[in-house]
KOLLUM-614678 format. One record per atom (N, C-alpha, C): x, z, y; atom name; residue number from 1; residue in one letter. Coordinates in Angstrom, 1 decimal, padded with zeros to 4 digits, always signed. Example, Ala and Ser with C-alpha at 12.3 -4.5 7.8 and 13.67 -1.06 7.14 Angstrom:
BEGIN
{site {+013.2, +007.8, -005.7}, "N", 1, "A"}
{site {+012.3, +007.8, -004.5}, "CA", 1, "A"}
{site {+013.2, +007.8, -003.3}, "C", 1, "A"}
{site {+012.8, +007.1, -002.2}, "N", 2, "S"}
{site {+013.7, +007.1, -001.1}, "CA", 2, "S"}
{site {+012.9, +007.9, +000.0}, "C", 2, "S"}
This chain:
BEGIN
{site {-007.1, +003.1, +004.9}, "N", 1, "M"}
{site {-006.1, +002.0, +005.3}, "CA", 1, "M"}
{site {-005.8, +000.2, +004.7}, "C", 1, "M"}
{site {-006.2, -000.6, +005.0}, "N", 2, "K"}
{site {-006.4, -001.7, +004.1}, "CA", 2, "K"}
{site {-004.7, -002.0, +003.6}, "C", 2, "K"}
{site {-004.7, -002.6, +002.8}, "N", 3, "F"}
{site {-003.4, -003.6, +002.3}, "CA", 3, "F"}
{site {-002.7, -004.3, +003.4}, "C", 3, "F"}
{site {-002.9, -004.7, +004.1}, "N", 4, "E"}
{site {-002.9, -005.5, +005.2}, "CA", 4, "E"}
{site {-002.0, -004.8, +006.2}, "C", 4, "E"}
{site {-002.6, -003.6, +006.4}, "N", 5, "E"}
{site {-002.7, -003.1, +008.0}, "CA", 5, "E"}
{site {-001.4, -001.7, +007.0}, "C", 5, "E"}
{site {-001.5, -001.8, +006.1}, "N", 6, "A"}
{site {+000.0, -000.4, +005.4}, "CA", 6, "A"}
{site {+001.0, -001.3, +005.5}, "C", 6, "A"}
{site {+000.9, -002.6, +005.3}, "N", 7, "I"}
{site {+002.4, -003.8, +004.6}, "CA", 7, "I"}
{site {+002.7, -003.8, +006.2}, "C", 7, "I"}
{site {+002.1, -004.2, +007.4}, "N", 8, "K"}
{site {+002.5, -004.2, +008.5}, "CA", 8, "K"}
{site {+003.1, -002.9, +009.4}, "C", 8, "K"}
{site {+002.5, -001.9, +008.5}, "N", 9, "E"}
{site {+003.1, -000.3, +009.5}, "CA", 9, "E"}
{site {+004.6, -000.1, +008.7}, "C", 9, "E"}
{site {+004.4, -000.6, +007.3}, "N", 10, "L"}
{site {+005.7, -000.6, +006.4}, "CA", 10, "L"}
{site {+006.6, -001.2, +007.1}, "C", 10, "L"}
{site {+006.7, -002.5, +007.4}, "N", 11, "E"}
{site {+007.5, -003.1, +007.8}, "CA", 11, "E"}
{site {+007.7, -002.6, +009.2}, "C", 11, "E"}
{site {+007.2, -002.3, +010.1}, "N", 12, "A"}
{site {+007.7, -001.9, +011.3}, "CA", 12, "A"}
{site {+008.4, -000.3, +010.7}, "C", 12, "A"}
{site {+008.0, +000.4, +010.7}, "N", 13, "V"}
{site {+009.0, +001.3, +009.9}, "CA", 13, "V"}
{site {+010.4, +001.2, +009.7}, "C", 13, "V"}
{site {+010.3, +000.0, +008.5}, "N", 14, "V"}
{site {+011.7, -000.5, +007.8}, "CA", 14, "V"}
{site {+012.3, -001.1, +009.0}, "C", 14, "V"}
{site {+011.8, -001.9, +009.7}, "N", 15, "S"}
{site {+012.8, -002.6, +010.8}, "CA", 15, "S"}
{site {+013.0, -001.5, +012.2}, "C", 15, "S"}
{site {+012.7, -000.4, +012.1}, "N", 16, "S"}
{site {+012.5, +000.7, +012.9}, "CA", 16, "S"}
{site {+013.9, +001.5, +012.4}, "C", 16, "S"}
{site {+014.0, +001.7, +010.7}, "N", 17, "L"}
{site {+014.9, +002.3, +010.3}, "CA", 17, "L"}
{site {+016.3, +001.5, +010.6}, "C", 17, "L"}
{site {+015.9, +000.0, +010.0}, "N", 18, "E"}
{site {+017.1, -001.2, +010.2}, "CA", 18, "E"}
{site {+018.1, -000.7, +011.3}, "C", 18, "E"}
{site {+017.0, -000.6, +012.1}, "N", 19, "S"}
{site {+017.6, -001.0, +013.7}, "CA", 19, "S"}
{site {+018.9, +000.2, +013.9}, "C", 19, "S"}
{site {+018.6, +001.1, +013.2}, "N", 20, "G"}
{site {+019.8, +002.3, +013.3}, "CA", 20, "G"}
{site {+019.7, +003.2, +015.1}, "C", 20, "G"}
{site {+018.8, +002.7, +015.6}, "N", 21, "E"}
{site {+018.7, +003.9, +017.0}, "CA", 21, "E"}
{site {+018.0, +004.8, +017.0}, "C", 21, "E"}
{site {+017.4, +005.1, +016.0}, "N", 22, "K"}
{site {+016.8, +006.4, +015.7}, "CA", 22, "K"}
{site {+017.7, +007.9, +015.6}, "C", 22, "K"}
{site {+017.5, +009.0, +016.0}, "N", 23, "G"}
{site {+017.8, +009.7, +015.4}, "CA", 23, "G"}
{site {+018.1, +010.5, +013.9}, "C", 23, "G"}
{site {+018.8, +011.0, +013.7}, "N", 24, "L"}
{site {+018.8, +011.7, +012.1}, "CA", 24, "L"}
{site {+017.1, +012.1, +011.8}, "C", 24, "L"}
{site {+016.4, +013.1, +012.8}, "N", 25, "D"}
{site {+015.3, +013.8, +012.9}, "CA", 25, "D"}
{site {+014.2, +013.2, +012.5}, "C", 25, "D"}
{site {+014.5, +011.7, +013.6}, "N", 26, "E"}
{site {+013.4, +010.6, +013.8}, "CA", 26, "E"}
{site {+013.4, +009.6, +012.4}, "C", 26, "E"}
{site {+014.5, +009.3, +012.0}, "N", 27, "S"}
{site {+014.9, +008.4, +010.8}, "CA", 27, "S"}
{site {+014.5, +009.2, +009.5}, "C", 27, "S"}
{site {+014.8, +010.2, +009.4}, "N", 28, "I"}
{site {+013.9, +011.3, +008.3}, "CA", 28, "I"}
{site {+012.4, +011.0, +008.2}, "C", 28, "I"}
{site {+011.9, +011.5, +009.5}, "N", 29, "A"}
{site {+010.0, +011.6, +009.7}, "CA", 29, "A"}
{site {+009.9, +009.7, +009.2}, "C", 29, "A"}
{site {+010.3, +009.0, +009.1}, "N", 30, "L"}
{site {+010.4, +007.5, +009.7}, "CA", 30, "L"}
{site {+010.5, +007.1, +008.0}, "C", 30, "L"}
{site {+011.2, +007.7, +007.3}, "N", 31, "F"}
{site {+011.1, +007.4, +006.1}, "CA", 31, "F"}
{site {+010.4, +008.2, +005.0}, "C", 31, "F"}
{site {+009.7, +009.1, +005.6}, "N", 32, "E"}
{site {+009.1, +010.1, +005.0}, "CA", 32, "E"}
{site {+007.5, +008.9, +005.1}, "C", 32, "E"}
{site {+007.2, +008.6, +006.4}, "N", 33, "K"}
{site {+006.5, +008.0, +007.0}, "CA", 33, "K"}
{site {+006.2, +006.5, +005.9}, "C", 33, "K"}
{site {+007.4, +006.3, +005.8}, "N", 34, "G"}
{site {+007.8, +004.4, +004.9}, "CA", 34, "G"}
{site {+007.2, +004.5, +003.7}, "C", 34, "G"}
{site {+008.0, +006.6, +002.7}, "N", 35, "I"}
{site {+007.5, +006.1, +001.5}, "CA", 35, "I"}
{site {+006.1, +006.6, +000.9}, "C", 35, "I"}
{site {+004.9, +007.5, +002.1}, "N", 36, "K"}
{site {+003.5, +007.4, +001.9}, "CA", 36, "K"}
{site {+002.9, +006.3, +001.8}, "C", 36, "K"}
{site {+003.0, +005.3, +003.0}, "N", 37, "L"}
{site {+002.9, +004.2, +002.6}, "CA", 37, "L"}
{site {+002.9, +003.4, +001.8}, "C", 37, "L"}
{site {+004.4, +003.5, +001.1}, "N", 38, "S"}
{site {+004.6, +002.4, +000.4}, "CA", 38, "S"}
{site {+004.3, +003.2, -001.2}, "C", 38, "S"}
{site {+003.6, +003.7, -001.5}, "N", 39, "K"}
{site {+002.7, +004.4, -002.4}, "CA", 39, "K"}
{site {+001.6, +004.3, -002.4}, "C", 39, "K"}
{site {+000.7, +004.3, -001.1}, "N", 40, "Q"}
{site {-000.4, +003.8, -000.5}, "CA", 40, "Q"}
{site {-000.5, +002.7, -000.9}, "C", 40, "Q"}
{site {+000.2, +001.6, -000.6}, "N", 41, "C"}
{site {+000.3, +000.2, -000.9}, "CA", 41, "C"}
{site {-000.1, +000.0, -002.8}, "C", 41, "C"}
{site {+001.0, +000.8, -002.8}, "N", 42, "Q"}
{site {+001.1, +000.7, -004.4}, "CA", 42, "Q"}
{site {-000.4, +000.8, -005.1}, "C", 42, "Q"}
{site {-001.1, +001.8, -004.7}, "N", 43, "K"}
{site {-002.3, +002.6, -005.4}, "CA", 43, "K"}
{site {-003.6, +001.3, -005.0}, "C", 43, "K"}
{site {-002.9, +000.4, -003.7}, "N", 44, "L"}
{site {-004.2, +000.0, -003.7}, "CA", 44, "L"}
{site {-004.1, -001.6, -004.3}, "C", 44, "L"}
{site {-002.6, -002.2, -004.6}, "N", 45, "L"}
{site {-002.4, -002.9, -005.5}, "CA", 45, "L"}
{site {-002.9, -002.5, -007.0}, "C", 45, "L"}
{site {-002.7, -001.2, -007.5}, "N", 46, "D"}
{site {-003.4, -001.2, -008.9}, "CA", 46, "D"}
{site {-004.4, -001.3, -008.7}, "C", 46, "D"}
{site {-005.3, -000.7, -007.7}, "N", 47, "D"}
{site {-007.2, -000.8, -008.0}, "CA", 47, "D"}
{site {-007.0, -002.0, -007.7}, "C", 47, "D"}
{site {-006.4, -002.6, -007.1}, "N", 48, "A"}
{site {-007.3, -004.6, -007.1}, "CA", 48, "A"}
{site {-006.7, -004.8, -008.3}, "C", 48, "A"}
{site {-005.5, -005.0, -009.0}, "N", 49, "E"}
{site {-005.2, -005.3, -010.5}, "CA", 49, "E"}
{site {-006.4, -004.6, -011.3}, "C", 49, "E"}
{site {-006.5, -003.7, -011.5}, "N", 50, "K"}
{site {-007.8, -003.2, -012.3}, "CA", 50, "K"}
{site {-009.2, -003.8, -012.2}, "C", 50, "K"}
{site {-009.6, -004.0, -010.7}, "N", 51, "K"}
{site {-010.7, -005.1, -010.5}, "CA", 51, "K"}
{site {-010.5, -006.4, -011.5}, "C", 51, "K"}
{site {-009.6, -006.8, -011.3}, "N", 52, "V"}
{site {-009.3, -008.2, -011.6}, "CA", 52, "V"}
{site {-009.3, -008.7, -013.2}, "C", 52, "V"}
{site {-008.4, -007.3, -013.8}, "N", 53, "R"}
{site {-008.5, -007.5, -015.2}, "CA", 53, "R"}
{site {-010.5, -006.9, -015.8}, "C", 53, "R"}
{site {-010.6, -006.7, -014.9}, "N", 54, "V"}
{site {-012.2, -006.5, -015.6}, "CA", 54, "V"}
{site {-013.0, -007.9, -015.2}, "C", 54, "V"}
{site {-012.7, -008.2, -014.2}, "N", 55, "L"}
{site {-013.3, -009.8, -014.1}, "CA", 55, "L"}
{site {-012.7, -010.6, -015.1}, "C", 55, "L"}
{site {-011.7, -010.4, -015.4}, "N", 56, "L"}
{site {-011.2, -011.2, -016.5}, "CA", 56, "L"}
{site {-011.8, -011.1, -017.5}, "C", 56, "L"}
{site {-011.8, -009.8, -018.2}, "N", 57, "A"}
{site {-012.1, -009.3, -019.0}, "CA", 57, "A"}
{site {-013.4, -009.9, -019.7}, "C", 57, "A"}
{site {-014.7, -010.0, -018.7}, "N", 58, "D"}
{site {-016.1, -010.6, -019.4}, "CA", 58, "D"}
{site {-016.8, -011.3, -017.9}, "C", 58, "D"}
{site {-016.5, -011.1, -016.9}, "N", 59, "G"}
{site {-016.5, -012.2, -016.0}, "CA", 59, "G"}
{site {-017.7, -011.6, -015.3}, "C", 59, "G"}
{site {-018.1, -010.4, -015.6}, "N", 60, "S"}
{site {-019.6, -010.1, -015.4}, "CA", 60, "S"}
{site {-019.4, -009.5, -013.9}, "C", 60, "S"}
{site {-020.4, -009.7, -012.5}, "N", 61, "E"}
{site {-020.2, -009.1, -011.5}, "CA", 61, "E"}
{site {-020.7, -007.2, -011.4}, "C", 61, "E"}
{site {-021.2, -007.3, -012.6}, "N", 62, "E"}
{site {-021.8, -005.4, -013.0}, "CA", 62, "E"}
{site {-020.5, -004.7, -012.9}, "C", 62, "E"}
{site {-019.9, -005.4, -014.4}, "N", 63, "N"}
{site {-018.8, -004.7, -014.6}, "CA", 63, "N"}
{site {-017.7, -004.5, -013.4}, "C", 63, "N"}
{site {-017.5, -005.2, -012.5}, "N", 64, "F"}
{site {-016.7, -005.3, -011.3}, "CA", 64, "F"}
{site {-016.7, -004.6, -010.3}, "C", 64, "F"}
{site {-018.1, -003.9, -010.1}, "N", 65, "A"}
{site {-018.9, -003.3, -009.4}, "CA", 65, "A"}
{site {-018.9, -001.7, -010.0}, "C", 65, "A"}
{site {-018.8, -001.7, -010.9}, "N", 66, "G"}
{site {-018.2, -000.1, -011.6}, "CA", 66, "G"}
{site {-016.9, -000.1, -011.6}, "C", 66, "G"}
{site {-016.1, -000.9, -011.4}, "N", 67, "A"}
{site {-014.8, -000.7, -011.5}, "CA", 67, "A"}
{site {-014.0, -000.2, -010.4}, "C", 67, "A"}
{site {-015.2, -000.4, -009.3}, "N", 68, "E"}
{site {-014.9, +000.5, -007.7}, "CA", 68, "E"}
{site {-014.8, +001.9, -007.9}, "C", 68, "E"}
{site {-015.6, +002.3, -009.1}, "N", 69, "E"}
{site {-015.9, +004.3, -008.6}, "CA", 69, "E"}
{site {-014.7, +004.7, -009.5}, "C", 69, "E"}
């Protein structure tokens, strides 16, 4: 899942939880899903930051490709 997709899904989860219309069990399941999406977004951001740091370190596309591994 791409970052933008994960953020949109996370926003939908938050909106659903904020509405207060869900029961306890469904709210807990949504909360769990939101935590997983949040962690996934953070990992994607961390990976992007690593790639940017490599690019800024020496500007080489060769090293940029190596950061993806």
